[in-house]
C-alpha positions as CSV (number, residue, x, y, z in Angstrom):
1,M,-1.5,22.9,11.2
2,R,-1.5,22.2,7.4
3,R,1.1,19.7,6.4
4,R,3.7,21.0,3.9
5,V,4.4,17.6,2.6
6,F,1.4,17.6,0.3
7,E,0.4,19.8,-2.7
8,E,-3.0,20.6,-4.4
9,E,-2.6,17.6,-6.9
10,H,-2.2,15.3,-3.8
11,D,-5.2,16.7,-2.1
12,L,-7.2,16.2,-5.2
13,F,-5.9,12.6,-5.6
14,R,-6.8,12.0,-1.8
15,E,-10.5,13.1,-2.4
16,S,-10.7,10.8,-5.5
17,F,-9.2,7.7,-3.7
18,R,-11.5,8.3,-0.7
19,R,-14.5,8.1,-3.0
20,F,-13.0,4.9,-4.3
21,L,-12.7,3.3,-0.9
22,D,-16.1,4.4,0.3
23,K,-17.7,2.7,-2.7
24,E,-15.4,-0.3,-3.4
25,V,-13.9,-1.2,-0.1
26,V,-15.8,0.0,3.2
27,P,-19.2,-2.0,2.3
28,H,-17.1,-5.2,1.9
29,H,-14.0,-5.2,4.1
30,L,-15.6,-7.3,6.9
31,E,-16.7,-9.8,4.4
32,W,-13.2,-10.1,3.0
33,E,-11.9,-10.5,6.4
34,R,-14.0,-13.5,7.0
35,A,-13.0,-15.0,3.7
36,G,-9.4,-14.3,4.2
37,I,-8.8,-12.8,0.9
38,V,-9.9,-9.8,-1.2
39,P,-11.4,-10.5,-4.6
40,R,-9.3,-9.9,-7.6
41,E,-12.1,-7.4,-8.8
42,L,-10.7,-5.1,-6.2
43,F,-7.4,-4.8,-8.2
44,T,-9.2,-4.2,-11.4
45,A,-11.4,-1.7,-10.1
46,A,-8.3,0.1,-8.8
47,G,-6.8,-0.1,-12.1
48,R,-9.9,1.2,-13.9
49,H,-9.5,4.3,-11.7
50,G,-5.8,4.7,-12.3
51,F,-4.5,4.0,-8.9
52,L,-2.2,1.3,-9.9
53,G,0.0,2.6,-12.5
54,I,0.9,6.2,-11.4
55,S,4.7,5.4,-11.4
56,L,4.9,3.5,-14.6
57,P,6.1,5.3,-17.8
58,E,3.7,7.1,-19.9
59,K,4.6,5.2,-23.2
60,Y,3.0,2.0,-21.6
61,G,-0.1,4.1,-20.5
62,G,1.1,4.8,-16.9
63,G,1.2,8.1,-15.1
64,G,4.9,8.6,-15.4
65,V,5.0,10.3,-12.1
66,Q,7.5,8.8,-9.5
67,D,6.2,10.8,-6.4
68,F,5.8,8.6,-3.3
69,R,3.5,11.1,-2.0
70,Y,0.7,9.6,-3.8
71,N,1.5,6.2,-2.2
72,Y,1.5,8.1,1.1
73,V,-2.0,9.4,0.5
74,M,-3.3,6.0,-0.2
75,H,-1.8,4.5,3.0
76,E,-3.4,7.2,5.0
77,E,-6.8,6.9,3.4
78,V,-6.7,3.1,3.7
79,Q,-6.0,3.1,7.4
80,A,-8.4,6.1,8.2
81,A,-10.8,5.7,11.0
82,A,-13.8,5.7,8.6
83,V,-12.2,2.8,6.4
84,N,-9.8,0.7,8.6
85,A,-9.2,-1.6,5.7
86,S,-5.9,-3.4,6.8
87,G,-5.6,-6.2,4.4
88,L,-6.2,-4.8,0.8
89,G,-2.8,-5.7,-0.6
90,L,-2.8,-2.8,-2.9
91,S,0.4,-1.2,-1.2
92,L,2.4,-4.5,-1.7
93,H,1.5,-4.2,-5.5
94,T,2.2,-0.4,-5.8
95,D,5.0,0.2,-3.3
96,T,7.1,-3.1,-3.4
97,G,6.2,-5.2,-6.7
98,I,5.9,-2.4,-9.3
99,P,9.1,-0.6,-8.3
100,Y,11.4,-3.6,-9.0
101,L,9.6,-4.1,-12.3
102,R,9.7,-0.5,-13.2
103,Q,13.5,-0.3,-12.5
104,L,14.6,-3.6,-13.9
105,A,12.3,-4.7,-16.5
106,T,13.7,-4.7,-20.2
107,E,11.5,-3.4,-23.0
108,E,10.3,-6.9,-23.7
109,Q,9.3,-7.5,-20.2
110,A,7.8,-4.2,-19.8
111,G,5.5,-4.9,-22.9
112,R,4.4,-8.2,-21.5
113,W,3.7,-7.0,-17.9
114,F,3.1,-3.4,-17.6
115,P,-0.4,-3.3,-19.0
116,G,-1.6,-5.9,-16.6
117,L,0.2,-4.2,-13.7
118,M,-1.7,-1.0,-14.5
119,S,-5.2,-2.6,-15.1
120,G,-4.9,-4.8,-12.1
121,E,-5.2,-7.9,-14.0
122,T,-1.5,-8.9,-13.1
123,I,-1.1,-8.7,-9.3
124,T,2.3,-8.7,-7.9
125,A,4.1,-10.3,-4.9
126,I,7.6,-10.6,-3.9
127,A,9.1,-13.8,-2.3
128,M,12.0,-13.4,-0.1
129,T,11.4,-15.2,3.2
130,E,12.0,-18.8,3.6
131,P,10.9,-21.2,6.4
132,G,14.5,-21.1,7.8
133,T,15.9,-17.8,6.8
134,G,13.5,-15.0,8.2
135,S,15.3,-11.5,7.7
136,D,18.5,-13.0,6.6
137,L,18.4,-12.6,2.9
138,G,21.9,-13.7,2.2
139,A,20.9,-17.2,3.6
140,V,18.1,-18.0,1.1
141,R,18.2,-21.5,-0.3
142,T,15.8,-21.5,-3.1
143,T,18.0,-22.2,-6.2
144,A,17.7,-21.4,-9.9
145,V,20.0,-23.5,-12.2
146,R,20.3,-22.5,-15.9
147,D,18.9,-25.2,-18.2
148,G,19.1,-23.8,-21.8
149,D,16.5,-21.1,-22.2
150,H,14.9,-21.7,-18.8
151,Y,16.0,-21.7,-15.1
152,L,15.1,-24.8,-12.9
153,V,13.9,-23.3,-9.6
154,N,13.7,-25.4,-6.5
155,G,12.8,-24.4,-3.0
156,S,10.1,-22.7,-0.9
157,K,8.9,-19.5,0.4
158,T,6.5,-18.5,3.1
159,F,4.6,-15.7,4.7
160,I,4.2,-14.2,1.1
161,T,1.7,-11.2,0.9
162,N,-0.7,-11.5,-2.1
163,G,0.5,-15.1,-2.4
164,I,-2.7,-16.5,-3.4
165,N,-4.0,-13.7,-5.8
166,A,-0.5,-13.0,-7.3
167,D,0.1,-13.5,-11.0
168,L,3.7,-12.4,-11.2
169,V,5.9,-13.3,-8.1
170,I,9.4,-11.7,-7.9
171,V,11.3,-14.6,-6.3
172,V,14.5,-14.3,-4.6
173,V,16.8,-17.2,-5.6
174,K,20.4,-18.3,-5.6
175,T,21.9,-18.7,-9.0
176,D,25.3,-19.2,-7.5
177,P,25.0,-20.9,-4.0
178,S,28.8,-20.8,-3.4
179,A,28.9,-16.9,-3.9
180,G,26.8,-16.0,-0.8
181,A,25.0,-12.7,-1.2
182,R,26.7,-12.2,-4.6
183,G,25.0,-15.2,-5.9
184,I,21.4,-13.8,-5.5
185,S,19.2,-13.1,-8.4
186,L,15.6,-12.0,-9.1
187,L,13.3,-14.1,-11.2
188,A,9.7,-13.2,-12.2
189,V,7.7,-16.3,-11.9
190,E,4.3,-16.2,-13.7
191,R,1.0,-17.9,-12.7
192,G,0.8,-21.2,-14.4
193,T,4.6,-21.9,-14.4
194,P,5.1,-25.8,-14.4
195,G,6.4,-26.9,-11.1
196,F,5.3,-23.8,-9.3
197,T,2.4,-24.5,-6.7
198,R,0.9,-22.6,-3.9
199,G,0.4,-23.8,-0.4
200,R,-2.5,-22.8,2.1
201,N,-3.6,-19.3,2.7
202,L,-2.0,-18.8,6.2
203,D,-4.2,-18.4,9.0
204,K,-2.9,-15.2,10.9
205,I,-4.0,-13.5,14.1
206,G,-4.5,-10.2,12.3
207,I,-4.8,-8.6,8.9
208,H,-7.2,-11.3,8.0
209,A,-8.4,-9.9,4.7
210,Q,-4.8,-10.2,3.2
211,D,-3.9,-13.5,1.6
212,T,-0.6,-14.7,2.9
213,A,0.7,-18.0,1.4
214,E,3.4,-20.6,1.1
215,L,5.0,-21.0,-2.4
216,F,6.6,-24.2,-3.6
217,F,9.1,-24.7,-6.5
218,A,9.9,-28.2,-7.7
219,D,12.0,-27.9,-10.9
220,A,9.8,-25.0,-11.9
221,R,10.6,-24.1,-15.4
222,V,10.9,-20.3,-15.6
223,P,12.0,-18.7,-18.8
224,A,15.5,-17.2,-18.8
225,A,13.7,-14.1,-20.4
226,N,12.1,-13.5,-17.0
227,L,15.4,-12.8,-15.2
228,L,15.1,-9.3,-13.7
229,G,18.3,-7.2,-14.2
230,T,21.6,-9.0,-14.0
231,E,22.3,-12.3,-12.7
232,G,24.0,-12.3,-9.3
233,A,23.1,-8.5,-8.6
234,G,19.8,-9.4,-6.8
235,F,21.1,-8.5,-3.3
236,G,21.9,-5.0,-4.6
237,Y,18.5,-4.6,-5.9
238,L,16.9,-5.7,-2.8
239,S,19.0,-3.3,-0.7
240,A,18.1,-0.4,-3.0
241,N,14.3,-1.1,-2.9
242,L,13.9,-2.2,0.9
243,P,14.0,1.4,2.3
244,Q,10.9,2.2,0.4
245,E,9.0,-0.8,1.7
246,R,10.2,0.1,5.3
247,L,9.0,3.7,4.6
248,S,5.6,2.3,3.5
249,I,5.4,0.2,6.7
250,A,6.2,3.5,8.8
251,T,3.5,5.6,7.0
252,I,0.9,2.9,7.5
253,A,1.9,2.6,11.2
254,V,1.5,6.2,11.9
255,A,-1.8,6.5,10.0
256,A,-3.2,3.4,11.9
257,A,-2.2,4.9,15.2
258,D,-4.0,8.2,14.3
259,A,-7.1,6.2,13.4
260,A,-7.0,4.4,16.8
261,L,-6.7,7.8,18.4
262,G,-9.6,9.1,16.6
263,W,-11.8,6.1,17.8
264,T,-10.8,6.4,21.3
265,L,-11.3,10.1,21.5
266,A,-14.9,9.8,20.3
267,Y,-15.5,6.7,22.7
268,V,-14.3,8.3,25.9
269,K,-16.3,11.5,25.5
270,E,-19.4,9.4,25.3
271,R,-18.8,6.5,27.6
272,T,-19.4,7.2,31.2
273,A,-18.1,5.6,34.5
274,F,-19.0,6.8,38.0
275,G,-21.4,9.4,36.5
276,K,-18.7,11.0,34.5
277,A,-17.4,10.7,30.8
278,V,-14.3,8.4,30.7
279,G,-12.5,11.2,29.0
280,S,-12.8,13.6,31.7
281,F,-10.5,11.6,34.1
282,Q,-7.0,12.8,34.5
283,N,-5.6,9.4,33.5
284,S,-7.5,9.4,30.4
285,R,-6.6,13.0,29.5
286,F,-2.9,12.4,30.2
287,A,-2.9,9.2,28.1
288,L,-4.6,10.8,25.1
289,A,-2.4,14.0,25.4
290,E,0.7,11.7,25.3
291,M,-0.6,9.6,22.4
292,A,-1.5,12.7,20.4
293,T,1.6,14.2,20.8
294,E,3.6,11.1,19.9
295,V,1.5,10.5,16.8
296,R,1.9,14.3,15.7
297,I,5.8,14.0,16.2
298,A,5.9,10.7,14.3
299,Q,3.9,12.2,11.5
300,T,6.0,15.2,11.2
301,Y,9.2,12.8,11.0
302,I,7.5,10.7,8.3
303,D,6.5,13.6,6.3
304,G,10.3,14.5,6.3
305,C,11.2,11.0,5.3
306,V,8.8,11.0,2.5
307,L,10.1,14.3,1.2
308,A,13.6,13.0,1.4
309,H,12.6,9.9,-0.4
310,V,10.9,12.0,-3.2
311,D,14.2,13.8,-3.5
312,G,16.2,10.4,-3.7
313,E,18.0,11.2,-0.5
314,L,16.4,8.8,2.0
315,S,19.1,6.6,3.5
316,A,18.6,2.9,4.5
317,E,19.4,3.9,8.1
318,E,16.7,6.6,8.2
319,A,14.1,4.3,6.6
320,A,15.0,1.7,9.3
321,M,14.8,4.3,12.2
322,A,11.3,5.1,10.7
323,K,10.1,1.6,10.5
324,W,11.0,0.3,13.8
325,W,10.1,3.3,15.8
326,C,6.6,3.9,14.1
327,A,5.8,0.1,14.4
328,E,6.5,0.3,18.0
329,L,4.4,3.5,18.2
330,Q,1.6,1.8,16.5
331,N,1.5,-1.1,18.8
332,R,1.8,1.2,21.8
333,V,-0.9,3.5,20.9
334,T,-3.4,0.6,19.9
335,D,-2.8,-1.1,23.1
336,R,-3.3,2.0,25.3
337,C,-6.4,3.0,23.2
338,L,-7.9,-0.5,23.6
339,Q,-7.4,-0.3,27.4
340,L,-9.4,3.0,27.4
341,F,-12.4,1.1,25.7
342,G,-12.3,-1.3,28.7
343,G,-14.0,-4.6,28.1
344,Y,-15.5,-3.4,24.7
345,G,-12.0,-3.0,23.4
346,Y,-11.8,-6.7,23.6
347,M,-14.7,-7.3,21.3
348,T,-14.0,-7.7,17.6
349,E,-17.0,-5.8,16.5
350,Y,-15.2,-2.6,17.7
351,P,-12.4,-1.6,15.2
352,I,-9.9,-1.0,18.0
353,A,-9.8,-4.5,18.7
354,R,-9.0,-5.5,15.2
355,A,-6.4,-2.7,14.9
356,F,-4.7,-4.1,18.1
357,V,-4.0,-7.5,16.4
358,D,-3.3,-6.0,13.0
359,A,-0.7,-3.9,14.5
360,R,1.6,-6.8,15.8
361,V,3.0,-7.9,12.5
362,Q,4.5,-4.4,11.7
363,K,7.2,-5.2,14.1
364,I,8.1,-8.3,12.0
365,Y,7.7,-8.0,8.3
366,G,9.8,-5.7,6.1
367,G,12.8,-6.9,8.4
368,T,12.3,-7.3,12.0
369,N,12.6,-4.3,14.3
370,E,15.7,-6.0,15.8
371,I,17.2,-6.1,12.3
372,M,16.3,-2.4,11.9
373,K,18.2,-1.5,15.2
374,E,21.2,-3.5,13.8
375,I,21.1,-1.3,10.6
376,V,20.8,1.9,12.7
377,G,23.6,0.7,15.2
378,R,26.1,0.0,12.4
379,S,25.5,3.2,10.9
380,L,26.8,4.6,14.1
381,G,30.0,2.9,13.8
382,L,29.1,0.2,16.3
């Protein structure tokens, strides 16, 4: 059944991006997992091929196309069974970092930052989470106090994707601590800013190639010219952009579940037990039939969400539904698939083992699944 979400230009883009992954990623990803970080050259290579600036304005050299279906294609291809590259950090740059900058940057800021965003020489990150706040953005404690032409930023952030590689970090700060959520602002903090330091590259149970860091600010002097949008309006900007981030997580989840299903189908047709192919047992057939159906249903729902997002109609509640349910699906499918691999599924040389541990964080970042259910529940008038 042909999926109606994509058009010919997306199919051509998919072929191009797949060739890029085959050449630039597949031969190296296991090495990057061992290193705990991808090289910066991956971003510049992606930039040379035009994969980073699709949504940025043409007058800055970008593609001028705000069509999330291109992002969707990239997610599917990165997660595909033949690639299985969970930790590239490209989606954080294109789906989360760039949209804030595209929407909020002044002409002066755009002139400074957009060329590097497109070339891959300027890697983005967004710093929301703090050691004591988790998903509660209104409770952030990192402060930014105006001091002439600068802000003095003090505080810390943790679990920051691209935190080591990032050159431009969008930091959620309190410019008015007494105003609660209405006192939140966004500051773009550049590499080399005095008082801005990075902690360790955190050791995670999965997604090992993705650098995830602690960030520290001790009277960090950030130019006032790096304020994004209006002071005190940060919570509104976050609320407007988080649905896309959550939709990204959902698209990745469904693509990863589909890849796990593909590996498992191939394995159970070849692996024998008691003189028969493992896939010939009724339990195997039923389990795979259930998973194949669930993945297809989820894919159809996500296709609809993506089209709604392209049309500017995706609600925060729909994005929350997509994020929590698809993240649960990914975890459920990878767990059941690993079981069908038997002991081999526990060996990290098999991609299903890595996919199993990679899946777990999907229920945590982007807002925990419990927070997603809270958003959906409130939309029901509860």
